[in-house]
BAGU-380022 format. One record per residue: residue number from 1; residue in one letter; chain; x, y, z of N, C-alpha, C, CB in turn. Coordinates in steps of 0.001 Angstrom, whole numbers. Glycine has a CB too. Example, Ala and Ser with C-alpha at 12.3 -4.5 7.8 and 13.67 -1.06 7.14 Angstrom:
# residues 2
(1 A A (13190 -5690 7800) (12300 -4500 7800) (13200 -3300 7800) (11308 -4473 9046))
(2 S A (12850 -2250 7080) (13670 -1060 7140) (12900 30 7870) (14084 -598 5725))
//
This chain:
# residues 254
(1 X A (26556 9681 -16252) (25512 9921 -15250) (24245 9156 -15641) (25212 11448 -15113))
(2 X A (23614 8544 -14634) (22388 7800 -14897) (21273 8750 -15297) (21975 6978 -13669))
(3 X A (20411 8264 -16173) (19255 9046 -16580) (17990 8315 -16204) (19285 9332 -18084))
(4 X A (16918 9095 -16014) (15618 8507 -15712) (15038 7959 -17002) (14656 9550 -15058))
(5 X A (14808 6683 -17038) (14268 6064 -18238) (12750 6125 -18209) (14749 4609 -18368))
(6 X A (12171 6374 -19385) (10720 6327 -19496) (10277 4878 -19491) (10229 7051 -20774))
(7 X A (9236 4580 -18729) (8699 3222 -18745) (7235 3289 -18369) (9483 2283 -17777))
(8 X A (6514 2242 -18688) (5084 2188 -18411) (4864 2329 -16904) (4460 861 -18944))
(9 X A (4135 3375 -16501) (3936 3633 -15076) (3164 2513 -14385) (3207 4945 -14887))
(10 X A (2471 1672 -15159) (1729 560 -14568) (2436 -778 -14754) (344 488 -15167))
(11 X A (3715 -736 -15106) (4495 -1961 -15261) (5008 -2376 -13887) (5679 -1761 -16270))
(12 X A (4203 -3149 -13163) (4545 -3470 -11780) (5657 -4501 -11667) (3328 -3969 -11057))
(13 X A (5843 -5298 -12689) (7010 -6200 -12673) (8288 -5360 -12630) (7014 -7150 -13932))
(14 X A (8359 -4353 -13480) (9496 -3435 -13519) (9615 -2682 -12193) (9351 -2439 -14695))
(15 X A (8474 -2253 -11660) (8474 -1461 -10424) (9136 -2210 -9278) (7047 -1083 -10035))
(16 X A (8730 -3454 -9034) (9279 -4173 -7877) (10710 -4609 -8113) (8425 -5386 -7553))
(17 X A (11099 -4795 -9369) (12502 -5072 -9655) (13373 -3868 -9303) (12683 -5447 -11133))
(18 X A (12833 -2661 -9509) (13623 -1441 -9328) (13539 -865 -7917) (13175 -400 -10312))
(19 X A (12373 -973 -7266) (12156 -222 -6036) (11840 -1092 -4816) (11047 746 -6246))
(20 X A (11999 -2407 -4932) (11647 -3300 -3834) (12452 -3013 -2569) (11854 -4736 -4254))
(21 X A (13763 -2840 -2705) (14618 -2603 -1533) (14236 -1313 -820) (16093 -2550 -1948))
(22 X A (14001 -255 -1596) (13634 1036 -1010) (12288 949 -308) (13597 2127 -2087))
(23 X A (11337 219 -898) (10012 93 -282) (10091 -594 1076) (9071 -684 -1203))
(24 X A (10948 -1598 1179) (11043 -2364 2420) (11519 -1509 3596) (11984 -3541 2231))
(25 X A (12450 -591 3349) (12961 232 4452) (12296 1609 4522) (14462 403 4312))
(26 X A (11352 1853 3649) (10669 3145 3604) (9880 3374 4897) (9727 3219 2377))
(27 X A (10162 4442 5650) (9416 4683 6891) (7931 4925 6650) (10004 5867 7624))
(28 X A (7573 5427 5466) (6159 5631 5150) (5429 4291 5080) (6004 6396 3817))
(29 X A (6094 3275 4501) (5484 1946 4477) (5338 1398 5892) (6320 982 3617))
(30 X A (6348 1605 6721) (6265 1136 8112) (5118 1824 8848) (7597 1392 8851))
(31 X A (4924 3123 8603) (3806 3847 9198) (2481 3211 8799) (3835 5322 8780))
(32 X A (2320 2939 7516) (1081 2326 7031) (863 950 7657) (1108 2208 5502))
(33 X A (1909 146 7685) (1780 -1206 8235) (1441 -1175 9719) (3070 -1992 8015))
(34 X A (2019 -244 10458) (1697 -131 11879) (235 252 12087) (2609 898 12550))
(35 X A (-270 1169 11267) (-1685 1538 11348) (-2569 316 11106) (-2016 2650 10328))
(36 X A (-2212 -478 10126) (-2994 -1675 9807) (-2923 -2701 10935) (-2498 -2300 8499))
(37 X A (-1721 -3013 11388) (-1540 -4066 12391) (-2177 -3715 13725) (-69 -4341 12592))
(38 X A (-2190 -2433 14060) (-2794 -2008 15331) (-4325 -2067 15312) (-2349 -596 15663))
(39 X A (-4899 -2261 14131) (-6357 -2236 14011) (-6955 -3530 13459) (-6763 -1095 13134))
(40 X A (-6132 -4562 13327) (-6612 -5841 12796) (-6984 -6770 13944) (-5539 -6500 11892))
(41 X A (-8149 -7391 13815) (-8525 -8462 14732) (-7982 -9785 14190) (-10077 -8525 14917))
(42 X A (-7532 -10661 15059) (-7056 -11964 14601) (-8223 -12708 13945) (-6454 -12795 15787))
(43 X A (-7912 -13406 12848) (-8988 -13978 12043) (-8520 -15258 11357) (-9481 -12961 10998))
(44 X A (-9457 -15860 10618) (-9135 -17082 9889) (-8449 -16788 8561) (-10393 -17892 9648))
(45 X A (-9016 -15842 7782) (-8496 -15572 6452) (-8314 -14078 6237) (-9424 -16151 5388))
(46 X A (-7096 -13697 5866) (-6770 -12319 5502) (-6273 -12306 4068) (-5704 -11711 6467))
(47 X A (-6847 -11416 3255) (-6398 -11229 1878) (-5824 -9827 1739) (-7563 -11457 865))
(48 X A (-4613 -9761 1199) (-3957 -8481 926) (-4070 -8208 -568) (-2453 -8491 1389))
(49 X A (-4870 -7193 -914) (-5088 -6827 -2314) (-3980 -5876 -2749) (-6494 -6175 -2517))
(50 X A (-3197 -6300 -3728) (-2031 -5519 -4129) (-917 -5724 -3121) (-2382 -4019 -4254))
(51 X A (-538 -6982 -2939) (375 -7356 -1851) (1828 -6999 -2121) (276 -8827 -1593))
(52 X A (2109 -6455 -3319) (3453 -5951 -3607) (4522 -7017 -3471) (3777 -4804 -2696))
(53 X A (5581 -6685 -2723) (6689 -7622 -2531) (6577 -8355 -1200) (8025 -6886 -2608))
(54 X A (5373 -8371 -606) (5086 -9252 526) (5456 -8746 1902) (5763 -10499 320))
(55 X A (5827 -7474 2039) (6280 -6980 3347) (5188 -7005 4400) (6805 -5575 3212))
(56 X A (3956 -6618 4022) (2903 -6612 5034) (2538 -8035 5457) (1663 -5884 4507))
(57 X A (2400 -8930 4500) (2044 -10314 4848) (3144 -10946 5695) (1802 -11158 3570))
(58 X A (4371 -10584 5451) (5472 -11080 6292) (5270 -10653 7741) (6834 -10565 5770))
(59 X A (4924 -9390 7959) (4684 -8901 9323) (3457 -9566 9930) (4509 -7372 9328))
(60 X A (2395 -9711 9139) (1173 -10354 9637) (1435 -11809 10013) (55 -10275 8582))
(61 X A (2300 -12470 9243) (2661 -13855 9544) (3446 -13941 10850) (3481 -14457 8394))
(62 X A (4392 -13028 11038) (5205 -13021 12257) (4351 -12769 13498) (6302 -11960 12156))
(63 X A (3298 -11970 13357) (2421 -11663 14489) (1233 -12605 14585) (1928 -10245 14385))
(64 X A (1186 -13610 13677) (120 -14625 13681) (-1264 -13967 13663) (254 -15543 14920))
(65 X A (-1431 -13029 12753) (-2683 -12286 12631) (-3813 -13175 12125) (-2501 -11095 11698))
(66 X A (-3501 -14079 11174) (-4535 -14909 10561) (-4029 -16334 10376) (-4977 -14318 9210))
(67 X A (-4975 -17275 10399) (-4606 -18664 10167) (-4154 -18884 8725) (-5779 -19582 10498))
(68 X A (-4751 -18085 7804) (-4404 -18214 6398) (-4184 -16819 5818) (-5513 -18979 5615))
(69 X A (-3047 -16629 5151) (-2683 -15336 4569) (-2544 -15484 3059) (-1363 -14796 5191))
(70 X A (-3209 -14588 2337) (-3223 -14662 874) (-2924 -13286 300) (-4590 -15189 352))
(71 X A (-2115 -13244 -750) (-1836 -12004 -1452) (-2282 -12073 -2897) (-364 -11679 -1379))
(72 X A (-3027 -11071 -3343) (-3342 -10899 -4760) (-2434 -9794 -5292) (-4869 -10551 -4983))
(73 X A (-1630 -10100 -6306) (-648 -9139 -6800) (-605 -9185 -8323) (752 -9426 -6207))
(74 X A (-450 -8017 -8934) (-491 -7902 -10388) (798 -8331 -11070) (-803 -6495 -10769))
(75 X A (1929 -8277 -10359) (3226 -8468 -11020) (3868 -9819 -10722) (4169 -7373 -10608))
(76 X A (4592 -10335 -11722) (5375 -11565 -11537) (6444 -11374 -10470) (6025 -11995 -12863))
(77 X A (7149 -10233 -10547) (8261 -10019 -9621) (7767 -9893 -8188) (9049 -8770 -10012))
(78 X A (6626 -9217 -7993) (6070 -9095 -6648) (5730 -10446 -6048) (4836 -8224 -6671))
(79 X A (5108 -11298 -6850) (4743 -12648 -6379) (5998 -13460 -6075) (3872 -13385 -7437))
(80 X A (6990 -13393 -6952) (8228 -14159 -6747) (8944 -13735 -5465) (9167 -13984 -7948))
(81 X A (9096 -12424 -5265) (9761 -11911 -4065) (8970 -12294 -2823) (9928 -10379 -4143))
(82 X A (7644 -12185 -2909) (6783 -12482 -1759) (6870 -13947 -1337) (5339 -12128 -2083))
(83 X A (6863 -14853 -2307) (6932 -16283 -1985) (8228 -16624 -1271) (6801 -17124 -3255))
(84 X A (9300 -15945 -1643) (10571 -16177 -965) (10552 -15647 460) (11707 -15533 -1740))
(85 X A (9839 -14542 688) (9770 -13951 2027) (8855 -14729 2960) (9298 -12519 1937))
(86 X A (7729 -15195 2424) (6722 -15849 3279) (6246 -17141 2611) (5508 -14893 3548))
(87 X A (7024 -18207 2716) (6640 -19470 2064) (5323 -20042 2578) (7731 -20493 2257))
(88 X A (4931 -19682 3787) (3708 -20232 4372) (2440 -19581 3826) (3746 -20075 5868))
(89 X A (2563 -18430 3174) (1405 -17729 2614) (1205 -18128 1156) (1581 -16196 2734))
(90 X A (20 -17812 632) (-283 -18074 -774) (-345 -16753 -1527) (-1620 -18855 -922))
(91 X A (310 -16695 -2678) (315 -15491 -3494) (-142 -15837 -4907) (1721 -14840 -3514))
(92 X A (-1031 -15007 -5432) (-1574 -15218 -6770) (-1278 -14009 -7644) (-3091 -15485 -6711))
(93 X A (-789 -14271 -8857) (-649 -13198 -9847) (-2022 -12982 -10462) (431 -13549 -10954))
(94 X A (-2620 -11845 -10127) (-4030 -11633 -10447) (-4255 -10217 -10960) (-4910 -11898 -9216))
(95 X A (-5058 -10103 -12013) (-5653 -8836 -12425) (-7129 -8917 -12053) (-5449 -8556 -13978))
(96 X A (-7547 -8155 -11053) (-8908 -8277 -10534) (-9976 -7920 -11560) (-9069 -7403 -9324))
(97 X A (-9595 -7194 -12599) (-10562 -6842 -13634) (-10811 -7977 -14619) (-10091 -5622 -14380))
(98 X A (-9997 -9026 -14545) (-10123 -10151 -15473) (-10953 -11271 -14850) (-8733 -10680 -15875))
(99 X A (-11253 -12287 -15646) (-11978 -13458 -15165) (-11001 -14340 -14390) (-12635 -14247 -16351))
(100 X A (-11167 -14407 -13070) (-10174 -15059 -12210) (-10741 -16327 -11566) (-9694 -14087 -11119))
(101 X A (-10907 -17359 -12361) (-11483 -18601 -11833) (-10584 -19245 -10791) (-11740 -19585 -12964))
(102 X A (-9269 -18971 -10872) (-8331 -19583 -9924) (-8570 -19093 -8497) (-6889 -19285 -10341))
(103 X A (-9219 -17956 -8320) (-9466 -17448 -6962) (-10964 -17365 -6642) (-8825 -16065 -6795))
(104 X A (-11794 -18007 -7465) (-13241 -17979 -7219) (-13611 -18577 -5870) (-13970 -18725 -8319))
(105 X A (-12799 -19520 -5398) (-13129 -20169 -4119) (-12952 -19223 -2931) (-12258 -21411 -3919))
(106 X A (-12349 -18050 -3156) (-12195 -17078 -2077) (-13307 -16027 -2066) (-10851 -16395 -2193))
(107 X A (-14239 -16113 -3010) (-15347 -15163 -3025) (-16158 -15286 -1733) (-16252 -15398 -4259))
(108 X A (-16423 -14162 -1092) (-17231 -14140 132) (-16598 -14818 1322) (-18530 -14773 -128))
(109 X A (-15263 -14945 1346) (-14641 -15758 2398) (-13695 -15009 3331) (-13897 -16867 1772))
(110 X A (-13251 -13794 2987) (-12234 -13107 3784) (-12831 -12418 5003) (-11502 -12090 2930))
(111 X A (-12252 -12700 6167) (-12621 -11969 7377) (-12074 -10546 7330) (-12103 -12700 8630))
(112 X A (-10858 -10425 6790) (-10168 -9127 6698) (-9558 -8983 5321) (-9071 -8990 7794))
(113 X A (-9768 -7822 4718) (-9102 -7482 3465) (-8265 -6234 3699) (-10133 -7261 2308))
(114 X A (-7014 -6303 3261) (-6086 -5173 3334) (-5888 -4625 1928) (-4718 -5595 3970))
(115 X A (-5883 -3312 1799) (-5573 -2681 519) (-4746 -1432 835) (-6893 -2323 -299))
(116 X A (-3439 -1604 824) (-2542 -557 1318) (-1852 184 181) (-1499 -1156 2246))
(117 X A (-2237 1446 14) (-1688 2328 -1017) (-1732 1681 -2397) (-255 2711 -673))
(118 X A (-2938 1274 -2770) (-3196 672 -4076) (-4220 1490 -4862) (-3686 -774 -3912))
(119 X A (-5269 1954 -4183) (-6405 2566 -4871) (-6009 3807 -5661) (-7481 2924 -3872))
(120 X A (-4979 4510 -5198) (-4536 5713 -5924) (-3958 5384 -7300) (-3494 6464 -5102))
(121 X A (-3719 4096 -7575) (-3137 3684 -8852) (-4182 3290 -9893) (-2198 2533 -8630))
(122 X A (-5453 3190 -9512) (-6450 2635 -10436) (-7287 3745 -11061) (-7364 1632 -9708))
(123 X A (-7716 3501 -12311) (-8487 4500 -13050) (-9950 4556 -12605) (-8417 4206 -14538))
(124 X A (-10479 3417 -12190) (-11885 3369 -11765) (-11944 2800 -10354) (-12753 2508 -12752))
(125 X A (-11676 3635 -9330) (-11591 3116 -7963) (-12916 2589 -7426) (-11083 4188 -7050))
(126 X A (-14052 3123 -7884) (-15351 2617 -7419) (-15529 1169 -7867) (-16517 3500 -7955))
(127 X A (-15245 892 -9132) (-15351 -477 -9637) (-14358 -1381 -8915) (-15107 -518 -11163))
(128 X A (-13148 -892 -8707) (-12119 -1688 -8041) (-12559 -2078 -6628) (-10792 -911 -7988))
(129 X A (-13066 -1114 -5853) (-13502 -1406 -4481) (-14724 -2315 -4473) (-13815 -105 -3730))
(130 X A (-15593 -2192 -5486) (-16751 -3087 -5590) (-16302 -4521 -5830) (-17690 -2631 -6722))
(131 X A (-15229 -4701 -6605) (-14676 -6043 -6829) (-14075 -6587 -5536) (-13604 -6016 -7949))
(132 X A (-13341 -5743 -4821) (-12763 -6160 -3536) (-13837 -6720 -2607) (-12048 -4977 -2859))
(133 X A (-14981 -6036 -2570) (-16055 -6422 -1649) (-16542 -7844 -1893) (-17220 -5456 -1773))
(134 X A (-16437 -8314 -3127) (-16919 -9654 -3460) (-16145 -10748 -2726) (-16826 -9880 -4957))
(135 X A (-14939 -10461 -2302) (-14110 -11466 -1623) (-14270 -11428 -107) (-12651 -11262 -1983))
(136 X A (-15136 -10541 380) (-15302 -10371 1829) (-16550 -11066 2351) (-15361 -8896 2179))
(137 X A (-16468 -11534 3578) (-17669 -11982 4280) (-18578 -10773 4523) (-17302 -12688 5630))
(138 X A (-19846 -11031 4772) (-20790 -9931 5014) (-20412 -9124 6242) (-22204 -10472 5173))
(139 X A (-19796 -9787 7220) (-19352 -9080 8431) (-17836 -8836 8417) (-19743 -9884 9689))
(140 X A (-17233 -8915 7238) (-15789 -8707 7120) (-15410 -7240 7277) (-15295 -9223 5779))
(141 X A (-14096 -7008 7413) (-13584 -5641 7570) (-12557 -5357 6483) (-12957 -5436 8979))
(142 X A (-12674 -4169 5936) (-11721 -3680 4942) (-10862 -2600 5579) (-12450 -3134 3680))
(143 X A (-9548 -2776 5520) (-8612 -1776 6030) (-7815 -1219 4856) (-7661 -2386 7116))
(144 X A (-7899 93 4701) (-7306 756 3540) (-6352 1846 3984) (-8393 1341 2634))
(145 X A (-5241 1990 3274) (-4446 3215 3351) (-4348 3793 1947) (-3020 2944 3956))
(146 X A (-4412 5110 1873) (-4183 5830 620) (-3424 7109 951) (-5536 6146 -122))
(147 X A (-2651 7631 -2) (-1934 8869 271) (-2854 10083 236) (-812 9048 -727))
(148 X A (-2542 11060 1090) (-3175 12359 1034) (-2127 13408 722) (-3900 12679 2352))
(149 X A (-2525 14661 768) (-1570 15736 529) (-1163 15850 -928) (-350 15531 1373))
(150 X A (-227 16753 -1229) (206 16987 -2619) (901 15771 -3215) (1142 18188 -2684))
(151 X A (891 15717 -4536) (1522 14622 -5265) (2939 15020 -5694) (671 14228 -6498))
(152 X A (3885 14112 -5515) (5275 14366 -5906) (5538 13849 -7323) (6250 13702 -4904))
(153 X A (6697 14199 -7866) (7106 13670 -9165) (7285 12158 -9105) (8404 14338 -9630))
(154 X A (7773 11655 -7966) (7921 10205 -7813) (6557 9522 -7832) (8666 9871 -6504))
(155 X A (5560 10126 -7156) (4200 9576 -7173) (3681 9460 -8605) (3250 10457 -6334))
(156 X A (3885 10517 -9377) (3425 10506 -10767) (4187 9459 -11580) (3595 11901 -11403))
(157 X A (5473 9311 -11283) (6315 8355 -12003) (5826 6923 -11804) (7769 8479 -11544))
(158 X A (5331 6616 -10611) (4873 5253 -10334) (3364 5102 -10508) (5266 4850 -8923))
(159 X A (2722 6115 -11100) (1348 5918 -11564) (235 6351 -10639) (1159 4530 -11851))
(160 X A (496 7277 -9708) (-608 7785 -8894) (-1569 8588 -9761) (-77 8654 -7730))
(161 X A (-2852 8260 -9671) (-3879 9029 -10382) (-4445 10140 -9504) (-5011 8105 -10849))
(162 X A (-4555 9859 -8188) (-5246 10788 -7307) (-4805 10563 -5876) (-6768 10635 -7432))
(163 X A (-4706 11633 -5088) (-4560 11538 -3644) (-5883 11900 -2986) (-3421 12459 -3137))
(164 X A (-6059 11442 -1744) (-7373 11503 -1107) (-7353 12343 164) (-7864 10102 -789))
(165 X A (-8553 12780 560) (-8777 13379 1868) (-9952 12653 2509) (-9046 14924 1760))
(166 X A (-10365 13107 3666) (-11430 12395 4392) (-12725 12326 3582) (-11700 13080 5737))
(167 X A (-13091 13414 2950) (-14346 13440 2191) (-14277 12554 953) (-14685 14869 1782))
(168 X A (-13189 12652 189) (-13125 11903 -1069) (-13034 10401 -842) (-11938 12367 -1891))
(169 X A (-12331 9957 204) (-12262 8512 455) (-13586 7998 996) (-11127 8184 1439))
(170 X A (-14283 8821 1789) (-15611 8426 2279) (-16579 8283 1106) (-16152 9462 3303))
(171 X A (-16595 9264 210) (-17483 9214 -952) (-17197 7981 -1806) (-17332 10487 -1796))
(172 X A (-15915 7700 -2029) (-15536 6544 -2846) (-16053 5247 -2241) (-14016 6476 -3001))
(173 X A (-15814 5031 -966) (-16180 3759 -347) (-17696 3611 -215) (-15524 3635 1026))
(174 X A (-18387 4692 73) (-19851 4605 167) (-20471 4305 -1194) (-20431 5913 732))
(175 X A (-19916 4879 -2258) (-20396 4562 -3610) (-20100 3115 -3980) (-19757 5500 -4637))
(176 X A (-19082 2539 -3362) (-18673 1153 -3656) (-19416 136 -2806) (-17177 990 -3440))
(177 X A (-20286 602 -1908) (-21081 -314 -1102) (-20503 -628 259) (-21267 -1567 -1833))
(178 X A (-19787 328 852) (-19200 130 2176) (-19762 1142 3182) (-17667 247 2104))
(179 X A (-19742 735 4436) (-20020 1630 5549) (-18700 1958 6232) (-21033 994 6554))
(180 X A (-18528 3216 6597) (-17274 3651 7212) (-17339 3468 8723) (-16975 5125 6863))
(181 X A (-16329 2794 9243) (-16192 2659 10694) (-15284 3745 11266) (-15643 1272 11052))
(182 X A (-14192 4018 10561) (-13229 4991 11062) (-12378 5524 9918) (-12337 4364 12150))
(183 X A (-12093 6829 9956) (-11130 7442 9053) (-10131 8221 9899) (-11835 8369 8001))
(184 X A (-8854 7990 9655) (-7793 8690 10382) (-6876 9370 9368) (-6986 7705 11297))
(185 X A (-6627 10647 9583) (-5637 11377 8772) (-4346 11382 9591) (-6123 12871 8414))
(186 X A (-3514 10388 9377) (-2376 10108 10258) (-1101 10793 9777) (-2147 8604 10356))
(187 X A (-125 10875 10695) (1219 11249 10317) (1655 12671 10598) (1372 11009 8932))
(188 X A (844 13443 11283) (1239 14824 11572) (2176 14860 12782) (-11 15710 11829))
(189 X A (3278 15616 12742) (3729 16482 11649) (4831 15871 10770) (4223 17775 12221))
(190 X A (5458 14767 11245) (6703 14342 10606) (6492 13602 9291) (7474 13469 11543))
(191 X A (5358 12891 9148) (5078 12285 7848) (4842 13376 6808) (3852 11341 7933))
(192 X A (4141 14438 7190) (3939 15558 6276) (5275 16170 5860) (3048 16624 6925))
(193 X A (6175 16315 6827) (7505 16860 6533) (8262 15940 5588) (8310 17064 7831))
(194 X A (8192 14649 5834) (8826 13658 4955) (8303 13785 3530) (8581 12233 5482))
(195 X A (6980 13931 3403) (6379 14072 2078) (6864 15349 1387) (4846 14079 2186))
(196 X A (7036 16412 2153) (7543 17653 1571) (8974 17480 1046) (7496 18782 2609))
(197 X A (9789 16714 1791) (11148 16418 1320) (11097 15641 8) (11935 15617 2387))
(198 X A (10193 14661 -71) (10027 13872 -1295) (9615 14771 -2456) (8981 12755 -1086))
(199 X A (8687 15689 -2188) (8214 16606 -3232) (9343 17515 -3699) (7032 17451 -2720))
(200 X A (10116 18052 -2771) (11207 18957 -3119) (12325 18248 -3878) (11767 19599 -1867))
(201 X A (12542 16973 -3579) (13589 16213 -4280) (13218 15992 -5744) (13826 14856 -3588))
(202 X A (11928 15985 -6029) (11463 15906 -7411) (11874 14631 -8119) (11971 17073 -8179))
(203 X A (12192 14743 -9394) (12526 13573 -10213) (13821 12902 -9774) (12636 13974 -11669))
(204 X A (14685 13642 -9072) (15963 13061 -8638) (15750 11876 -7704) (16820 14121 -7942))
(205 X A (14632 11877 -6970) (14362 10781 -6035) (14205 9453 -6770) (13099 11077 -5217))
(206 X A (13721 9499 -7988) (13508 8270 -8758) (14819 7493 -8890) (12932 8595 -10158))
(207 X A (15906 8217 -9178) (17211 7561 -9275) (17794 7241 -7902) (18180 8439 -10051))
(208 X A (17492 8074 -6911) (18032 7849 -5564) (17667 6469 -5035) (17521 8920 -4604))
(209 X A (16446 6011 -5310) (15963 4760 -4713) (15862 3620 -5717) (14613 4983 -4079))
(210 X A (16340 3835 -6928) (16310 2796 -7956) (17435 1792 -7689) (16448 3418 -9382))
(211 X A (17090 523 -7593) (18081 -534 -7360) (19180 -518 -8418) (17399 -1905 -7343))
(212 X A (18838 -120 -9642) (19799 -142 -10746) (20655 1119 -10842) (19068 -340 -12038))
(213 X A (20417 2085 -9962) (21149 3347 -10036) (22619 3138 -9676) (20514 4395 -9103))
(214 X A (23509 3849 -10380) (24959 3749 -10142) (25453 4780 -9124) (25718 3926 -11457))
(215 X A (24610 5750 -8782) (25039 6840 -7892) (24937 6381 -6441) (24178 8122 -8122))
(216 X A (26013 5821 -5937) (25998 5240 -4587) (25863 6299 -3499) (27264 4434 -4354))
(217 X A (26431 7487 -3716) (26347 8538 -2707) (24905 8994 -2517) (27231 9726 -3098))
(218 X A (24203 9255 -3613) (22805 9685 -3509) (21941 8601 -2894) (22259 10068 -4881))
(219 X A (22218 7350 -3245) (21466 6240 -2658) (21697 6176 -1154) (21864 4905 -3315))
(220 X A (22960 6344 -739) (23279 6311 685) (22559 7444 1427) (24805 6415 897))
(221 X A (22593 8645 860) (21964 9799 1511) (20455 9620 1611) (22289 11089 746))
(222 X A (19837 9103 569) (18377 8913 614) (18002 7866 1656) (17838 8495 -773))
(223 X A (18780 6788 1752) (18493 5758 2742) (18768 6288 4154) (19334 4492 2465))
(224 X A (19767 7151 4299) (20060 7774 5594) (18904 8673 6025) (21375 8588 5524))
(225 X A (18382 9462 5105) (17242 10332 5408) (16028 9498 5842) (16884 11204 4176))
(226 X A (15821 8371 5187) (14697 7508 5565) (14874 6965 6982) (14556 6344 4569))
(227 X A (16109 6650 7355) (16366 6172 8714) (16057 7255 9754) (17828 5716 8848))
(228 X A (16418 8506 9442) (16121 9610 10351) (14620 9772 10535) (16731 10914 9830))
(229 X A (13875 9741 9424) (12427 9889 9526) (11776 8683 10210) (11826 10086 8141))
(230 X A (12387 7532 10085) (11873 6352 10781) (11835 6606 12287) (12740 5109 10464))
(231 X A (12832 7300 12806) (12863 7665 14233) (11828 8748 14530) (14277 8152 14644))
(232 X A (11787 9773 13677) (10863 10895 13902) (9400 10456 13863) (11097 11982 12857))
(233 X A (9106 9453 13050) (7709 9006 12915) (7134 8481 14226) (7609 7922 11850))
(234 X A (8001 8091 15148) (7516 7619 16450) (6818 8738 17220) (8678 7058 17280))
(235 X A (7045 9986 16824) (6483 11135 17528) (5345 11796 16751) (7571 12153 17803))
(236 X A (4846 11111 15716) (3681 11630 15006) (2461 11665 15915) (3389 10784 13767))
(237 X A (1568 12596 15664) (326 12742 16444) (-823 12336 15532) (135 14226 16990))
(238 X A (-1229 11071 15620) (-2190 10541 14653) (-3642 10873 14969) (-2040 9066 14566))
(239 X A (-3924 11389 16169) (-5314 11700 16490) (-5730 13086 16005) (-5532 11597 17981))
(240 X A (-4785 13860 15499) (-5119 15160 14924) (-5377 14989 13421) (-3972 16198 15181))
(241 X A (-6471 15554 12895) (-6844 15315 11488) (-6053 16173 10506) (-8324 15578 11296))
(242 X A (-4725 16137 10635) (-3870 16981 9816) (-2848 16207 9004) (-3168 17962 10678))
(243 X A (-2757 14893 9235) (-1738 14100 8559) (-2086 13812 7112) (-1526 12809 9290))
(244 X A (-1068 13477 6344) (-1240 13186 4920) (-1247 11702 4614) (-154 13848 4130))
(245 X A (-1380 10855 5626) (-1578 9429 5392) (-3008 9079 5796) (-534 8566 6188))
(246 X A (-3800 8673 4832) (-5212 8375 5072) (-5357 6892 5427) (-6082 8735 3822))
(247 X A (-6043 6617 6538) (-6289 5240 6985) (-7784 5073 7228) (-5468 4903 8282))
(248 X A (-8350 3982 6705) (-9797 3769 6782) (-10103 2343 7201) (-10466 4080 5434))
(249 X A (-11112 2199 8048) (-11725 894 8321) (-13166 953 7842) (-11648 520 9852))
(250 X A (-13572 -36 7057) (-14939 -55 6511) (-15443 -1499 6486) (-14983 574 5070))
(251 X A (-16735 -1639 6281) (-17344 -2954 6169) (-18431 -2907 5097) (-17928 -3418 7536))
(252 X A (-18783 -4053 4518) (-19814 -4045 3484) (-21151 -3542 4016) (-19984 -5438 2906))
(253 X A (-21834 -2750 3222) (-23159 -2273 3614) (-24120 -3447 3726) (-23692 -1234 2604))
(254 X A (-24983 -3386 4686) (-25951 -4486 4880) (-27030 -4447 3829) (-26587 -4416 6273))
//
């Protein structure tokens, strides 16, 4: 029987090698991407901070959202997978906390910055968001998703530090030098139900969606459940402030 191996929760190269396939078909990711795409204005330059394995930039490219699409990603595997998915976009292996001369030419240049389910992974989110702002035009827009609601064992396994609500995400962004345009607590009721299933599955979910797992039956069942929720998510009521998916639009303070 497969066992859950201990590994560095911030080892993103390992993460995308193990969970890339599951992330691509995850209905929660599709929910987040739909929220982003429905609220993006077409622009010249879009930067995706923490672009993962390139799924969002692939969708943005297909919909011709921006003339130029760029991903900043911490992991080698994420960048490699992304380049194969979207050859027309540019992807950089970047640690934003380091001296990044290779991307200095993008300072103050992005019309739109995307940061989708990344901030919950960082130890100092105020500093992180302040760094993000440096790459935006003064009239640029920042679109963020972060998880709300209770934290699951899988969330902890992949390095979630904190989940957010309307007040905590507002406080974070205002401290980072942003003005809030809109906050939506999306996904009620079926995203909340999906999250409860994830929480109840506990540590077993880690093996269910691991590419290296040998348990084909559990993998099949978990992917089947995701397909069911993918249908149910079409009936979410996003205008009610009860969902556990937090979506924010903000802009730099004047």
